[in-house]
N, C-alpha and C positions, 0 to 999 in steps of 0.2 A: 516418631524418629524419621529423619530425612536422610536419605543416602542414595547412591547409585545402585540399582538392582544388580544382583549377580546374574551371570548367564542363565542359570537354571530357573531364575525368577521372571524371565522376560515373557514367557507365556502368560503368567499371572498378570504381568504389566498390561499386555494386550487385552486380557479378560476384563481388567479394570476399565480400560478405555471403552470397550464395548458396552459394559454395564452402565457407565456414567453417561454416555451419549445415546445409548439405546440403538446403536448401529452395529450390525454384524461385520466382523472382519474375519473372513474365512477363506479357505481354499488358497489359490495362488496369491491372492491379495494379502493374506496373513503371512505367507512365506516372504513376500517382498517387504512387508512392513517390518518383520523381525530382522531381515537382512539389513534394512535401512537404519535400524537402531544402532548397529555396530559403529562405533567411533563418534556417535553424536553425544550431545550433552543431555543425558537421560537421568532424571531424578524421580524418586518415588517416596511417598510418605507411607509409613507403616504404623499401624496400631497393634502393638505387640508383634505377632507374626503375620497379621493380615495386611496385604498391600491395599491401601485405600485411596491413594492419590498419585497422579502421574503428571509429568511434563517432559517435553522433548524440545531441545534447542539444536538447530543446525546452522552452520555457517553459510552465508550467501552474500553476494555483492549487491548492494543497494544503490540505485541511481538517485543522486540528489542534484538540485539545480546546478548547472554549469555547462553541460552535464559532467558530474564527477562520480566515480564509482568507489564506494567506501565499504569497509567491512561491517557486517551486521549479523545479528543472530535472529533467526526466525523461530518464534515459539509456537508450538503446536501441541494439541492433545493435553491441554491443562484441564485436568478432570479430577473430581473427588466423588467417591461413591455417595449416593444420596443419604445414607444413614450416618455418614461421617462429616456432613457439611456443617458449617457454622462453628467449627472447632479450631480454626486457624491454619488448616492444612494448606489451603490455596495461598495464603500469605507467605507461608514458609517456602513453598515451591517457587513463587515468583521472585521473592526477595533473594533467594539463593541463586536463581538464574541471572538476576541483575548483577549481583556481586561477582559471579563467575565471568560474566561478559566484561565487566570492568577490569577484572584481574588479567584477562587475556588481551586487553587493549581494544576491544570492540566499542565503537562509539554509539551504536544503535541496537535496539531490539524492536522487532515489528511482529504484529500478530493480527489475525482476523478474529474479532470478538464475537463469540456465540451469543453473548448478551451484552447490550450496550451499557448497562449500569455497573459493571464489575471493575473495569480496568482503569478508570480515571483516578481512583484512589491510590493506584500504584505508579502514577506519573505518566501513564499512556494517554495520548491525545488522539482524537479522531481526525487524522491529517488528510484523509481522502474520502470522497463520496463516490458512489456508483449509482447508476440509474437503470431501471427496467423500462424499456420502451416497447410500444406495440403499434402496429399499423394495421388498420382494418382491411379486410379483403377487397373492398371496393375503392380503396384509396391508395393504390400502388403507383399512381401516375408520377412519372419523373419529368423533370424539365426537358423540353425538346432540344435545347441548345447545349446539353452536356457534351463535353469533348469525347470523341470516339477513342477507345483504348486501342493501343497497338499490340497489346499482349494477347495471350490466349489462356483459356481456362483448362485446367487439368483435373481429372478425377483421380484421387489417390487412395490406394488401399492402405490398411493400417501399417504395413511394413514401410511403404513409401512415405507415408505421413510421418512415421517415427524418425525418418532421415531428414525430411525437408522442413517440417514445422519448427523444430528447435532452432534451426539456423535463422529463420525469419523472426522468431520470438526474440532471440538474442539481439538481433539488429534493432528491434523496437525497444527492448529493455534498456539498451545502452543510451538511448536518448530520451527516455520517459522518466521524469522525476517520480519517485515512489515505487517504481517497478523493481522487482528482485529477480535474480537469475533462478532458473529451475535446474534442479539436479535430475539425474536419470530416473529416480524413483517417482516423482510426480508425473513425469512424461509417460512412463510406462503405465501408471495408474490411469492417467488421463486418456490415453489412446486405446488402452485395452477395452474401455467401455464401448468403443465402436465395433469391436469384434465380438463382444460377449453379450451385448444387449439384445432383448427381444424386439426393441424398436429399431426402425431403419435409421442408422446413424451414418453420416457421410462426411468425408473431408474433400474439399475442393480447394485448389491452389491457383494462383495467378502467376504465369511465367512471362517474363519479358527479357529479350536479348539473351535467352538461354539460362536465365536465373529466376528462381522462384522468389518473389518478393511479397507474397501475401497468401493467407489461407483463411478458410472459414470452416469450422466444425459445426454441424447442425444435425438436427433430427426432425422427423415428421411424426405427428401423432394426431389423435382425434380427441377433442376435449369432451367434457361431460355433456355438452349440448350438441354433440355430434358434429361439431365444427372442426374442420381440418386446421391444424396449426403447424407452423414451421418455427422451431425453437433454435435460435442462433446461440449456441453455447459459447463460442469463441470466434471472434473475427479479429485477425491480427494482420496489419498491413504496414510494410516498411516504406511504401511510396503512395503518393496520392492516386496515381493511376491504378494501383492494385486495389486500394480501398474502393474507388469508384466502380471498378469492374466487378468486384465481389458483391457489392451492394446491388448492382444491376442484376447480377446472376440470381441472388437470393430472392429479390422482389419479383423476378420473372419466373420463379419455379412453379407457382400455382396461383393463378389470379383469383381463385376462390378461397384461398387460405389466409388466415391471419398470421402475421409475422411477429414473433415476440423476441426481444433482445435483452436479456438480463445482464447485469454486471458491466454496463457500458459507461464510458466517461461522461462527465457532466457537459462537456463541450462537443457532443456528438455532431459530426458534420452532416449526417444524413438529412437532417431537417432542411438544409439549404439545397438539397438535390430534388426535393419534392415540389410538384406544382402547387400543392396546398400544404404549407408548412404545418398547419394545424393537424394534419393527418397523422403526424408522429405523436402519439399519446404518451405522456409520462405516467407510468403505472405506479412506480415506487421509487423513492429516493432514500438511500441509507448510507451510513458510514461503511466503508469497505475495509480499510486497513488502519490500525491504531499504531502510532509510532511512540517509542520511548527513547529519549536521548539519555544515554548512559554517561557519555563524556562530552560535556557542553563545550569545552575548549576545542576538542577535535571537530565537533559538529560545526561550530562557527568558523573555524579556520579553514576547513576543507571545502565548505560550500562555496559555489560561485555566486557572484552578485552582478546582475545585469545592469542595475542602476546605481549610480554613485550615491553615497550617503553614509551616515553613521548615527546610530542610536545606541544608547546605553540602557540595558535592561537589568533589573534586579530580579533574580530568580530565587524562589524558595523551593527547596527540594528535600523532602523528608526522607525518602528511601535512598537517595544518592546524595548525601550531604556534601560531598566534594564539589557538587555543582552549585551549591548555594553561594550567592555572591552577585556582584555587579560585573556585567560583561559587555564588551563592544560587539555590536552587530553591524556589519557593513564593511566596505573597503577602506573607510577612513578618509575618503576624498571630499567629504562634505565640509564646506567652509565653517569656521567657528561661529560666524554670525548667522548660520542657518536657523538658529533658534532666536526668539526675542531676547534682546540684550538683558533685560531685567529678569529673565527667567533662568539665565545660565548661572550655575553655582560658581562661586569663586574657586580658582584653581591656583594654588601656590607653587605647583611643580614647575621645574624648568621646562624650556621649550623642547629639549631633547626627550624628557620624560613624557611630555604630552604626545609627541610624535610616535614614540614607541607604544604608548597606550592606545593609540588610535587603530592599531591593527585588529582585524576581525579575530575574535576569540581571546583578546587580551582581558585580563581581570583588572578592574580599576576600583578606586575607592567608592564606597557606597554613596558618598556625597554627589557623585556624578550621575546617579541613576535618574533616568527620565521616565521610566515605565516600570511598574511592579507587577509581576505575575508569577504563577506557580509553574511547576515542571510540566504538568499535563497541558496547561494552556499554551505554553511556548511550543511544545511538541506539535500541537494542532496547527500552529501558524508557520512552522519552520519551513515546510515545503512550498509555501505560497498558495495553498489551496483554500485556506481559511483566513479571513481578514481580522486583524487585531481590532479594527474599528467595530466590527460586529460584537466581538467579545468585550469591548469597552462598554457598549450599550447594554450587554447582558450582565455587567457587573463582575466579569472575570478578570478584568485588567484595570489597574489604577494608574492614571496619568499624574506624574509628578510635574511634568512640563506639558502645558497645553499643546495639542497637536502631535505629540510623540507617537500615538497609535497610528496616525495617518502616515507619518514618516517611516515607521517600522514596516507598514504595508508596502510602501514604495521601495524600501531597501530589499525586502524579501520577494518582491514581484518577480514572477517567472513567466516567460512567454509560453511555456507548455504547462497545461494544467496537470497536477499530479494524478496518477492513476495506477492501479495495481490489478493486473489480470490474474496474478499467480495465487492470490489468497482467496 
C-alpha cells in the first residue's frame, strides 16, 4: 500500500531511510530531518503494517537555459528495505511522485541517483556530469601573469558562513543551468558539519567593494599514506575575481599537500590558471543530477534558446503519456529550407497554422518529426550538457531527417555548461 505517513509514523519513516541506506540519522540532524518533512511530498510504501519504502519530494526553483527559473520537484531518500526490494515498491513511489508533480503543474523532477542503473527506466536522464580533480603537492605553480585581485580574503565562522554563503550561492544558482535553490534545511545540514566534525573544516570568503562574492568550504586531513590532503568540498564564486582569489588561496595553503576537488563542473577554469595544465588530474567523472521532464510543453516553452533554429522531435514517454507526441524545439526562426528540400515532409496546412506550430513547445503532426527518442534521452540533452549526436551514435536517437541530431544540438546549445552543486 502506498500513502502519506501519519505524523506518528514519521520516526519509522526515518528508520526506514537509515536502514535502506545504512547511514545513521540521529541527534540534532534527526530533529531537523523530521521538521523538514512537514509540508513536503512524503510518500511511504507499507507491507501490511510495516513501513518498507520511502520517498520525499520538495519544491525548488530550477535554473534552465536562458537563464529561466522554473518550478521543479527535488526527489530525495527514495529507498526500499533490502528484504522488500524487487516487489515493485520503488516503481509505485516514483510513479506516484511523477503523477503528483504533473497534477501540481510542475514541469521537472530532479534527483541525485545513488545507482546509475535505476532511474533511466522511469524517464530520468543523466543531464549533468561532475568531475573529481586533484593536484599533486609539487605541482601548485600558477601562471605568473594572472591578474592581481583587488578583493580580500575573510575567514568565516559557522554563524557568519550561514549568513554569507547562501547569498553567494543564490547569485550563482540564478545563472547556472541545472542548479537548484537550497532551502534552509540543506544549508543547516551543510554548515553544521564544520562545527561538529573532528576534522578541521573551514570556510573562507572573498569580499570586494564591501560585498562577499565567493566562498570555499574545505577541510584538511591525512590520507592512508600519511600524505596531507586539502579537500575542497565546495567552491562557489559569483565573479571571476572571486574564483581566482579563492583558487590562489587554496593552492597556497600548504605546498606539501595534495588538493582534491570533488563535484566540480566539467569546464573547470583552474586548468588554465596552472603553469602546467597537466598538473590538474581528472580522478573521476560521473553523472551528478538526473532530470525528468514531467511536462514537455512547459519545458520547451519556458526554456531560452541562444541560437535560432527549429527541430521537431517525436518523444515516446511511457510513465507520462501526455508527453508522447511530436514537439517543436527551438524559437521557430529557422527558415523552411534549412533542411534538404527532398527530406521535408509535405505539409498541407495553411501558412497561419504553420506559423503557430513553429512555436517552441507546440505539438505538431507526427509526419513532421525529424528525430525520434524516448523521455530519458531527451531529458539528458535538454540542458545542453549532452549532445544528441553522441546519443545518435550510441543508438539512443533515430534520425528521420539526416542531420537533425546536429541541428538539435545547435538549438539546445548553451554558453554555460549545466552543473548542480546542491545534489
